[in-house]
N, C-alpha and C positions, 0 to 999 in steps of 0.2 A: 684714377683708378681705385674704391672702398669695399671692395666687392668682385673677385674673377680669376678667373683658371681661363688654361688655355688660351690667353691674348700676343699673337700678331702684331706688332704697329711698326713695316717695312715701307721704305720706299716713299717717303713723306714727307715735305717741309713742312717745318711747323712754328710760328714763331709767333710774337704781341700778348706768351704769356705772359697773367700779372699775374700767374704760383709761379707754377712750377713747370716742364717741357713734363716728365719723366714723370710724371707725382702716386708712387702705391703708400697708401692712404686712409684702412681701415678707417667705422667711426665704433667700427664698437669691436671687442675682443676673442670674438665667430670666426670676422668679415674675417674679410685676406683678401689680398693675389699671391697668383701660384702656376711658376709653367707661363711665366711675363717673356713676352721676347721684342727687343727694341732691335729694329735691326735695316744698318744702314738709310737714315731721317736724317735728311739738309733740319739745323734747332737753327730761331733765328735766338730773339732778346725775352728774357724772360724779368721778371720781376725778383723769385728767390732763387729757388734750384734749376741743374739743369735734372741729376735727375733725386728725387725726394721719396725717404721710404720711414717717414714717418705716422704717425695715429697711434690705435691702441692696438693690441695683442697686437702677440710671433708670426702672426700666423701670415706672411712676409718672404715669398723664396722664386729657389728653382728660377731666377733673375740674368736675364739675357742680356748685353747689352756691346750689341758690338757691331761697326765698318761707322758706326751715324758723325757727321761734320761737326760741329755749330762755325757759325763763323758769324756770329755778334757771339758775344761774350753772354751770361747770364750773371745775375747776385756775384748770387754759392755757389761750386757745384758741384760735389753728392754727397748726399747726410742722409745715413740709413740708423737711423734710436734702435733696438726692440725695449726691450720693455721690463723690467723683472723680474723674474721664473721663468729665461729663459731668453732663449739667438733668435735673432733675422736669418735668413740663407734658405742652402749660398745662393751666392751672386758671382755672376762672373763679365768682365767690366772690359775689352779686349777688346783693339783695333784703334779705338773714337780718335778723333783728333777735334783737339779741348784746346777755351782760351780764358781760361783764371782770370778774372775783372781784383777776388779780395779774398782773404783769407777766412781772415779774422769771420764769425769769435773762433774759426776751428782753429785748430795747428792743420791742417792736411787739408788739397784740397777731393780728395777723395775721404770722409773720414766714415769710420762706421762704432757703434755702438752698442753691446750686447751682441753681437753676427756672428756666424760661423759661415768656416766653409767660404771663404769669400779671391778672389782670387780677382787681381787689377794687377794687370798685360799687354806693354805692347801700341801703351796708349803717348802719341807727342801731342808739342801744343808748347802754348806761353805759361811762367805764370809774372805773375806785376812787376816792373824794373826794382821795386824798394820792396820787395820777403828773401826770406830769412825762411823760408816757412815751406816742411817734410809736402811730398806726394802723396802720404797713405797719411791719416793719423787714426790709428787703432785705439782700445779700451775697452777695456772687460769681454772683447771678443777672442778666438779661436781658431787654430788654420787657418792662417788668415797670409798672404799667397803674393808677392810685388816684384811683379820682374819682368826685360827689358822693358821697361816705361822711358818715354824721350820727353821731357818738362824743362824747352828752356825759362835759367831763371831761375829751378825751385833749389832750395838751401840745400836737402838731400830726397832719399827717395822714400824712412818712413819716419 
């Protein structure tokens, strides 16, 4: 999604994606993704992320990801990167069932940089057997809540 508002993706089966399942990636600083809901989807494999928030600018927010079930892992789980001069958000990621295959190169399955008003709660799933990483990693972010996640094999909540 390079530019969009009031988008609902619900009750879909999505897999075999070469890049990211849910991809919020503005091409320019004036593009963005606002008022986006990913709800009750079943997802399969993807080459990169389950939820990606890369790209230009900080006009990415009011994003709700809830009730989704991963049947197969993606390369990485979640990466949201704002750019200098602001933050992306808010984000609500709750009640999803996830499969974490890899943590590197980041230190948590849910990674937020330059993000604000983030809530990660009530998610369940599994980490790789050899992982000691945390569930959520934040840097240069504010107002982040992590609560009630049950990710087997994770080292710590944050």
